[in-house]
TITOR-567343 format. One record per residue: residue number from 1; residue in one letter; x, y, z of N, C-alpha, C in turn. Coordinates in steps of 0.02 Angstrom, whole numbers, plus 50000, padded with zeros to 5 digits. Each point is the difference from the previous one (the first is absolute). Layout:
BEGIN
PT pos code  n_px  n_py  n_pz ca_px ca_py ca_pz  c_px  c_py  c_pz
PT NUM    A     X     Y     Z     X     Y     Z     X     Y     Z
...
***
This chain:
BEGIN
PT pos code  n_px  n_py  n_pz ca_px ca_py ca_pz  c_px  c_py  c_pz
PT   1    M 51032 50376 49069 50001 50012 50067 50043 50044 50041
PT   2    N 49989 50057 50025 50056 50049 50053 50023 49936 50043
PT   3    A 50044 50045 50044 50035 49964 50083 49920 50023 50025
PT   4    Y 49966 50019 50020 49942 50009 50031 49955 49967 50019
PT   5    E 49984 49995 49899 49932 49964 49975 50021 49925 50033
PT   6    K 50068 49997 49975 50036 49899 50030 49988 50000 50072
PT   7    N 50009 50060 50042 50020 49966 50070 49900 50003 50027
PT   8    K 49987 50042 49965 49937 49990 50033 49937 49954 49983
PT   9    T 50020 49967 49941 49970 49937 50007 50034 49944 50031
PT  10    I 50064 49982 50008 50022 49968 50049 49975 50021 50053
PT  11    L 49961 50060 50058 49983 49986 50046 49959 49986 50004
PT  12    K 49966 50019 49943 49909 49993 50012 49995 49920 49981
PT  13    I 50033 49951 49952 50008 49914 49999 50023 49996 50079
PT  14    T 50027 50021 50027 50044 49986 50068 49920 49996 50058
PT  15    Y 49972 50083 50010 49975 49985 50039 49913 49977 49981
PT  16    A 49986 49972 49933 49964 49964 49971 49991 49927 50031
PT  17    G 50063 49977 50006 50019 49922 50032 50003 49992 50065
PT  18    L 50020 50069 50032 49976 49994 50066 49909 49994 50039
PT  19    M 49979 50037 49947 49939 50027 50010 49973 49906 49972
PT  20    A 49978 49976 49925 49983 49928 50009 50039 49961 50038
PT  21    A 50039 49997 50064 50000 49938 50025 49971 50027 50079
PT  22    L 49992 50092 50024 49938 50017 50037 49938 49928 49987
PT  23    C 49979 50058 49964 49923 49942 49940 50006 49934 50023
PT  24    Y 50029 49971 49966 50014 49937 50046 49991 49984 50045
PT  25    V 50057 50037 50058 49982 49972 50066 49929 50033 50018
PT  26    G 49989 50038 49988 49912 50032 50003 49956 49944 49993
PT  27    Y 50002 49985 49970 49977 49936 49963 50007 49948 50047
PT  28    A 50070 49965 49979 50015 49913 50014 50010 50001 50083
PT  29    I 50028 50046 50045 50024 49984 50042 49943 50041 50073
PT  30    F 49954 50049 49967 49961 50028 50065 49929 49950 49978
PT  31    P 49971 49968 50050 49938 49943 49955 49956 50068 49995
PT  32    A 49942 49960 49932 49948 50066 49979 49927 49941 50047
PT  33    I 49991 50043 50021 49939 50001 50026 49939 50011 49941
PT  34    N 49951 49942 50006 49949 49952 49965 49971 50063 50039
PT  35    A 49935 50024 49952 49937 50046 50039 49950 50001 49942
PT  36    G 49948 49978 49996 49950 49982 49946 50019 49963 49937
PT  37    G 50051 49970 49994 50018 49990 49951 50035 50065 49935
PT  38    T 50054 50050 50076 50038 50032 49980 50065 49978 50035
PT  39    K 50064 49998 49977 50047 50010 50030 50009 50065 50024
PT  40    I 50047 50004 50067 49995 50078 50003 50092 49992 50038
PT  41    H 50040 50034 49973 50072 49984 49987 50023 50059 49978
PT  42    I 50057 49993 50036 50066 50075 49984 50012 50006 49933
PT  43    G 50022 49976 49962 50023 49985 49935 50010 50074 49944
PT  44    N 49927 50004 50007 49985 50050 49944 50034 50090 50043
PT  45    A 50033 49992 50044 49984 50066 50046 50072 50006 49980
PT  46    F 50031 49945 49978 50069 50017 49987 49995 50006 49886
PT  47    V 49949 49978 50002 50017 50032 49904 49974 50079 50006
PT  48    V 49960 50014 50035 49965 50062 49990 50098 50042 50041
PT  49    L 50027 49977 50045 50058 50029 50045 50049 50000 49934
PT  50    G 50010 49965 49956 50065 50008 49926 49953 50045 49947
PT  51    A 49960 49990 50027 49965 50062 49940 49986 50045 50015
PT  52    L 49988 50022 50066 50021 50064 50037 50103 50035 49999
PT  53    F 50016 49968 49988 50101 50000 49988 50003 49998 49956
PT  54    L 49987 49949 49954 50035 50021 49936 49950 49991 49924
PT  55    G 49937 50042 50025 49957 49989 49947 49982 49916 49964
PT  56    G 49941 50038 49973 49933 49944 49983 50066 49947 49982
PT  57    L 50004 50004 49937 50045 49925 49950 50072 49967 50073
PT  58    Y 50016 50034 50010 50036 49964 50044 49982 49954 50069
PT  59    G 49971 50056 50040 49948 49970 50053 49955 49951 49971
PT  60    G 49959 50018 49954 49955 49928 49977 50036 49960 49988
PT  61    L 50069 49993 49963 50023 49926 49967 50027 49948 50069
PT  62    A 50023 50065 50062 50013 49981 50038 49968 49934 50056
PT  63    G 49922 50082 49982 49958 49957 50069 49977 49910 49918
PT  64    A 49998 50015 49945 49969 49930 49953 50074 49954 50016
PT  65    V 50054 50002 49986 50028 49946 49987 50010 49981 50089
PT  66    G 50023 50035 50060 49959 49970 50049 49962 49959 50064
PT  67    L 49946 50022 49966 49953 49976 50028 49967 49941 49944
PT  68    S 50025 49996 49935 49994 49941 49950 50060 49950 50010
PT  69    L 50049 49993 50071 50050 49970 49987 49959 49959 50072
PT  70    A 49951 50073 50044 49963 49949 50043 49960 49953 50002
PT  71    D 49970 50008 49923 49955 49954 49999 50019 49931 49972
PT  72    I 50055 50028 49956 50044 49918 49969 50035 49962 50045
PT  73    L 50021 50064 50045 50037 49921 50055 49952 49972 50059
PT  74    G 49937 50010 50018 49923 50014 50039 49981 49937 49969
PT  75    G 50006 49997 49965 49938 49929 49947 49950 50045 49980
PT  76    Y 50006 50049 49962 49940 50040 49980 50030 50025 49910
PT  77    G 50033 49959 49960 50039 50021 49938 49959 50030 49969
PT  78    A 49936 49957 50007 49957 50031 49958 49963 50057 49989
PT  79    S 49982 50024 50052 49979 50079 50021 50090 50023 49992
PT  80    A 50041 50002 49974 50070 50049 50001 49989 50067 49953
PT  81    P 49973 49961 49926 50006 50035 49949 49934 50075 50029
PT  82    R 49964 49964 50010 49943 50046 50036 50037 50067 50057
PT  83    T 50016 49979 50065 50057 50007 50037 50031 50087 49969
PT  84    F 50014 49960 49963 50073 50048 49929 49948 50041 49967
PT  85    I 49967 49980 49970 49945 50072 49978 49975 50055 50050
PT  86    T 49970 49974 50054 49960 50032 50043 50059 50055 50049
PT  87    K 50070 49964 50018 50040 50050 50032 50039 50032 49964
PT  88    L 49981 50016 49951 50065 50008 49938 49928 50073 49990
PT  89    V 49960 49991 49981 49940 50054 50020 49984 50050 50060
PT  90    I 50001 49958 50048 49998 50054 50057 50062 50041 50014
PT  91    G 50068 49961 49973 50033 50069 50022 50003 50023 49920
PT  92    L 49986 50008 49967 49997 50046 49929 49927 50060 50037
PT  93    I 49974 49961 50028 49910 50095 50016 50079 50024 50036
PT  94    V 50014 49982 50074 50009 50036 50034 50074 50030 49990
PT  95    G 50055 49981 49941 50023 50034 49981 49991 50050 49976
PT  96    L 49954 50004 49939 49923 50044 49984 50017 50047 50055
PT  97    V 49953 49975 50032 49967 50089 50028 50079 50032 50034
PT  98    A 50017 49932 50038 50076 50035 50071 50058 50050 49943
PT  99    H 50013 49965 49915 50036 50043 49981 50013 50051 49949
PT 100    K 49925 49964 49946 49995 50038 49921 49953 50055 50042
PT 101    I 49943 49995 50059 49976 50044 50027 50008 50028 50019
PT 102    A 50046 50001 50095 50015 50020 50050 50060 50032 50019
PT 103    K 50028 49966 49955 50085 50011 49984 50015 49969 50066
PT 104    I 49991 49946 50057 50024 50018 50074 50069 49991 50041
PT 105    S 50053 49975 49907 50075 50000 50013 50019 50057 49993
PT 106    H 49942 50063 49999 50041 50048 50008 50027 50040 50061
PT 107    D 50014 50059 50009 49999 50021 50094 49911 50026 49988
PT 108    H 49978 49973 50056 49933 50049 50023 49990 49989 50053
PT 109    K 49929 50047 50029 50003 49993 50091 49998 49928 50008
PT 110    H 49985 49985 50074 49976 49903 50001 49938 50006 50009
PT 111    T 49943 50049 50010 49930 49975 50008 49981 49991 49893
PT 112    Y 50034 50044 49964 49998 49990 49931 50030 49909 49961
PT 113    I 50038 50005 50045 50037 49919 49990 49975 49931 50052
PT 114    L 49943 50019 50028 49927 49962 50028 49958 49991 49988
PT 115    R 49999 50047 49978 49935 50037 49964 49991 49917 49917
PT 116    W 50042 50026 49987 50002 49951 49928 50016 49960 49998
PT 117    A 50047 49995 50053 50036 49893 50003 49938 49964 50024
PT 118    V 49943 50040 50069 49950 49981 49993 49950 49981 49927
PT 119    I 50012 50050 49950 49933 49990 49952 50021 49970 49957
PT 120    A 50059 49981 49982 50053 49973 49949 49988 49921 50025
PT 121    S 49997 49963 50067 50006 49961 50022 49927 49961 50012
PT 122    V 49932 50031 49994 49932 50031 50006 49991 49947 49940
PT 123    A 50031 50058 49959 49980 49989 49900 50018 49938 49974
PT 124    G 50061 49966 50034 50058 49920 49976 49941 49959 50040
PT 125    L 49983 49996 50051 49957 49965 50047 49937 49992 49986
PT 126    G 49973 50052 50015 49918 50006 49939 49992 49952 49962
PT 127    F 50066 50017 49942 49949 49999 49916 50038 49902 50011
PT 128    N 50061 49994 50040 49984 49906 50016 49965 49984 49999
PT 129    C 49935 50029 50057 49958 49957 50035 49945 49965 49952
PT 130    V 49985 50049 49935 49960 50014 49973 50063 49934 49922
PT 131    F 50059 50031 49980 50028 49964 49949 49974 49934 50016
PT 132    E 50038 49966 50049 50022 49940 50027 49956 49959 49983
PT 133    P 49956 50016 50023 49931 49929 50002 49972 49991 49931
PT 134    S 50021 50053 49959 49952 50042 49929 50069 49939 49949
PT 135    L 50055 50007 50033 50054 49976 49959 50002 49914 50010
PT 136    K 49984 49992 50071 49978 49917 49973 49940 49975 49968
PT 137    Y 49942 50036 50018 49952 49986 49964 50029 49981 49906
PT 138    V 50012 50059 49983 50027 50009 49946 50016 49925 49980
PT 139    W 50092 49987 50049 50018 49957 49973 49961 49933 50008
PT 140    Y 49971 49989 50044 49968 49925 50002 49927 49965 49960
PT 141    T 50000 50064 49962 49926 49997 49936 50040 50010 49948
PT 142    I 50027 50020 49986 50049 50005 49933 50060 49974 49997
PT 143    L 50054 50013 50029 50054 49970 49998 49999 49938 50022
PT 144    T 49991 49957 50075 49998 49946 50005 49953 49978 50035
PT 145    P 49961 50006 49962 49896 49981 50032 49992 49973 50073
PT 146    N 49967 50013 50034 49981 49954 50078 49948 50043 50038
PT 147    A 49950 49941 49972 49926 50044 50056 50017 50051 50033
PT 148    D 49999 49935 50059 50040 50019 50066 50025 50056 50021
PT 149    K 50077 50000 49962 50030 50067 50036 49957 50034 49942
PT 150    A 50007 50017 49954 49953 50042 49975 49957 50054 50032
PT 151    A 49939 49943 50029 49952 50031 50082 50026 50005 50030
PT 152    S 50042 49997 50046 50062 49989 50038 50033 50116 49987
PT 153    A 49998 50012 49953 50047 50050 50003 49920 50051 49968
PT 154    I 49956 49973 49967 49942 50055 50024 49994 50002 50075
PT 155    K 49993 49938 50035 49972 50003 50060 50060 50084 50031
PT 156    S 50045 50018 49997 50054 50013 50031 49987 50069 49968
PT 157    L 49992 50019 49945 49983 50036 49972 49935 50050 50022
PT 158    V 49932 49959 49997 49940 50021 50016 50025 50013 50079
PT 159    A 50053 49966 50034 50010 50026 50091 50044 50049 49989
PT 160    V 50033 50037 49974 50065 50045 50007 49990 50021 50054
PT 161    T 49939 50034 50026 49985 50061 50051 49998 49954 50059
PT 162    T 50011 49926 49986 50013 49998 50084 50058 50013 50050
PT 163    Y 49980 49962 50052 50044 50035 50065 50041 49996 49983
PT 164    A 50039 49929 49956 50062 49963 50002 50053 50021 49961
PT 165    T 49952 50037 49894 50030 50021 49976 50023 50071 50028
PT 166    L 49965 50030 50032 50007 50082 50022 50078 49979 50059
PT 167    I 49982 49970 50043 50062 49999 50045 50055 49991 49981
PT 168    N 49996 49924 49940 50063 50002 49968 50020 50056 49999
PT 169    A 49961 50022 49956 50021 50085 49939 50038 50042 50044
PT 170    V 49965 50045 50051 50010 50012 50069 50059 50000 50042
PT 171    I 50008 49928 50023 50068 49961 50036 50051 50040 49923
PT 172    N 49984 49960 49945 50095 50036 49989 50008 50047 49959
PT 173    S 49932 50060 50001 50018 50061 49969 50038 50029 50065
PT 174    A 49979 49981 50063 50036 50023 50043 50071 49983 50024
PT 175    I 50005 49957 49995 50065 49967 49998 50067 50012 49982
PT 176    A 49984 50023 49906 50001 50025 49936 50042 50070 50025
PT 177    V 49959 50046 50012 49991 50074 50021 50044 50030 50025
PT 178    V 49987 49928 50086 50033 50007 50053 50069 49980 50002
PT 179    A 50032 49976 49937 50047 49977 50006 50055 50064 49939
PT 180    Y 49951 50013 49949 50020 50037 49958 50013 50037 50052
PT 181    L 49963 50055 50033 50024 50061 50048 50035 49981 50061
PT 182    A 50028 49966 49985 50036 49992 50069 50090 49990 49952
PT 183    L 49995 49985 49943 50069 49972 49951 50004 50068 49967
PT 184    R 49969 50010 49973 50009 50087 49964 50058 50035 50022
PT 185    P 49986 50024 50058 50066 50052 50033 50083 49962 49964
PT 186    V 49962 49939 50049 50081 49985 49990 50024 49968 49922
PT 187    L 49972 49981 49962 50022 50004 49952 49980 50083 49946
PT 188    Y 49992 50050 50033 49983 50066 49975 50086 50034 50037
PT 189    R 49993 49967 50049 50075 50042 50044 50051 49969 49946
PT 190    A 50023 49936 49974 50020 49947 49980 50031 50043 49932
PT 191    G 49958 50018 49967 49989 50011 49929 49976 49960 49955
PT 192    L 49985 49925 50016 49963 49955 49985 49911 50026 49968
PT 193    L 50010 50009 50027 49912 50043 49991 50016 50039 49914
PT 194    G 50046 50029 49989 50011 50037 49938 50022 49963 49931
PT 195    E 50009 49970 50037 50085 49969 49965 49908 49924 49966
PT 196    I 49952 49980 50020 49942 50001 49967 49979 50006 49977
PT 197    D 49980 50055 50032 49971 50047 49951 50024 50058 49908
PT 198    S 50028 50059 50044 50024 50034 49936 50064 50038 50027
PT 199    P 50055 50029 49987 50056 50031 49996 49962 50091 50034
PT 200    A 49938 49990 49947 49985 50070 50025 49971 50016 50063
PT 201    A 49949 49928 50012 49981 49999 50078 50047 50017 50061
PT 202    H 50023 49997 49991 50100 49995 50070 50056 50065 49988
PT 203    Q 50006 50032 49958 50060 50074 49971 50000 49991 50070
PT 204    D 49990 50026 50038 49997 49994 50076 49984 49970 50068
PT 205    T 50018 49961 50012 49985 49957 50030 49968 50025 50087
PT 206    N 50066 50035 50018 50029 50013 50064 49912 50078 49990
PT 207    T 50007 50015 49970 49939 50071 50003 49939 49982 50023
PT 208    N 49988 49931 49949 49916 49951 49993 49979 49954 50075
PT 209    T 50076 50006 50026 49970 49920 50030 49956 50012 50054
PT 210    V 50003 50093 50023 49957 50006 50067 49927 49985 49979
PT 211    N 49963 50030 49956 49937 49972 49979 50001 49926 49974
PT 212    A 50039 49953 49960 49980 49939 50013 49975 49979 50059
PT 213    Q 50038 50037 50072 49970 49935 50045 49941 49989 50029
***
């Protein structure tokens, strides 16, 4: 591993730790609203934000660690393994769309960044609306059988298009995209966005900064 790769890894780990802390704060400190059996909270917004900045793996792991810790410390340790899996998947999907397909850490026009940040956020959180109750159903049907909780999971899956589920996804997507657009130019000017992405993306930061704003 050369010096650049070593520094990039350290930088990503540092940012991932920060995002994990923000995920914890977003869920544990700001109270969740229970609406129709669905908890509306902003923890997922930081999972998405981490994936937009750091890529799917680091962003997803940050969300998985931060929100699993929130479950454990909040007295819901039994749900922590499922939380870890679902948040990691959100990050991986957002990262796939944002970085593998759209390559948003490169120099692009503001409208391009906005469009793909929204698409990536909606893709990750939209998939989670189906994946989370499905995983819960499998969990309580096969791994730790519990008929009542399995039935609750099916109810949540059937009601995936209810206002509470949609509001949760929309709120978290909006927060993540707004925060990303606000912070991206700052990191770009500082050269940090290029370090996170690749050397080729920022061979001439001074020339490209204008388009990033």
